Steps between C-alpha positions, in 0.01 A plus 500: 500500500770353729421769760133405505588128520726563806235721659232232465737244657582728792133559575470128594828464689413185696387303198794630295752397764348150531512459122860623491586244768347226287723590203791555738481157661428332170814645339707433807376144512590444136852636546575308816339168392659520157838582650476208739396243240742622233783517755433148620472369146817682398684353795383146422581535129851625585551199726385267226698678228825554686534194726490265203573525129238689301503225231574132567631284216469149643558144390158377379337221694139419421271261684362204307119465494276214399495586128835682464658216303197395296610678182860383533404132517176476300472809275279812509162328449545226761334508839691272737358340811793422724488221748776678687517861370840660459624713787813688595691788346638555152754760405855585595689545823716779359488789259574341164703767329618762750756650263224589253311676775815690607554627147134597468499688833831671434368632166179640650546857617185480716666240726678652794659181640460123516627225727527129426430281804485136606253440782497166677359347818781430746543356845702716738653321799669657801584246774183303562268757343390466139279741308376466141500827312554652158852569378546746218816526291562827320757754387483747793572811302232422240242385752544818704389696193190285443372485865542701820648208697823692550309774685381247760849399615545558872840330525751478219458590133306307241798498266704301762370171358693572184834526681640149534307173503232338709378826660139544605271784589199390701167653596448603862222240562709215356803592718280512808356153436847360452645688793782631281724804541718687260805327355380164617481192274183327392478169304294523183367200310275480193308176442718196551820693432774523758474787750732792431622749762409869447617800698236753602632845395180708507156537649196676360160594639211601274204469736349225283534160657492319169792703369686488830499120487710502181874508444722631221834375367710541191349344192807286441484363857129405474554334162783297650300395807205412281732318255351693203787701351408789268131446580248769610123475548405869497606837361368796695458821300459860604370748242499880498120532526351224722146578373598346165609173659182310404527608138863394489417162650225441242731577206806314637300185575460447125877496436606189696358200686563658843214628712514880517295674767489858633474607863129577433436148368640348820300729731156500340322450832664806656418716200133387518494626861604839366199503268272432798667780694447742210131404477459552879673838476277617216180390677598672827588829331199502268271451802650804673486713183137401435409613850684829436321533167160461663600773747581739215179406318292556815644844577464622141152361469394685812671815380317487168166459683568791734648732236214479249420866548866591438499284188192684373672835558819384322301378201307826489829691498610314190688196634444210263462132577874431471584774753255360757628145446860615543404692821390184681747273323781725621387450861550124465840547341609742771405249767684225308817701438527632859419162656736318269783748559494465874435126469816454290708695755355301793549172309863585428571583867314189614715284260818656644382408848414144394857458371628544857298210643697182572283232342718196445820341618820673388677334207775600258240613250312700765746586783250705704200271436290799402192499275572551133274784376507609139514875447471554130360786292254269321316423828442868568392574142253211514371617839440853370336365182264275698401781735427736214313229309285425805428871554421558133258210467327600827467857372355428160139416595437797738678736252286376208185535711591861579577573138157379386320743729340810338361803680146412403530143633641628827210749539244224426659275765482780761875582489 
């Protein structure tokens, strides 16, 4: 049966080759497009997951709306019409019970590391130049385990801020705006507090301007400058499986008044772009596979029409309906398997070539600036499955039509 199927395909070499090319390019397109999109998404997720804590436990501050305080003042049933509606923010400026959080996180085996921080807006002054930027106080050893900031150091070590007092590590963009060099002194003031001198002992470059406009210092130093001893306003958490971050945030948010958000909660817009990319990828690939499927259907349909006499002979020799159906169905599967096999190989080689293309500026997270292409087994299994599914569906109708033919019907139709 397989021999006959191959022989029928070889009799129409041009049509068979064109159909094979359709399956070939469809499979290759799926592998390369999927690898590109998944690689890009993986790169972006890693940037979001590693550059910042996976879970943020923050001091809760909620905006007041027109009817936020209605129940507090007038009870549940009252509807207040305010002449001047309440506005502003309610909540806390700091994490209320950090020690309770530390005990809870220490006892959870799923937590890899956590880092308490105090983030405040500060004014950095060097000579006549002043720049407002964010200043983050942390324990450097703990913070290095929660984020990848230590990997972005281009001068000095991130742990240097913990050796001695009033030491500062600044982002590359912030140092450029201030015109500062290493081991120079910058005056730091928070609010109306007196300016305090800090020595620049390190410089980092992440490639993100927002991050490179920040600075880091010891938690004790920032608390002293801010005049808020023992106070923190965030605990960054890193867990062993970042995909569970959202579930962790949901459960932890019920344990204390703090706001608990995962990296996914804070990057909803970016994740929605991924959904659009996936929809675009599926539509592109399905279009190619549908075209390939029509090619298979066309060649088999023509073969069935031209081989009616052969079908009559096979039926007369004792071949039943199932045998005839499998004869033509096998042709479609052979085209699908061969086209998919070479399409997977070509897609893999094409992905390897794409990885060598410089696509973006070099950064610590991507030193060569090359495209990120995902090469995973699941992509190739899916590509093979889609090609075989397309070939199978396209083969069913011609194969069934051939199976329904009987010798007497073929003779009546002039076969």
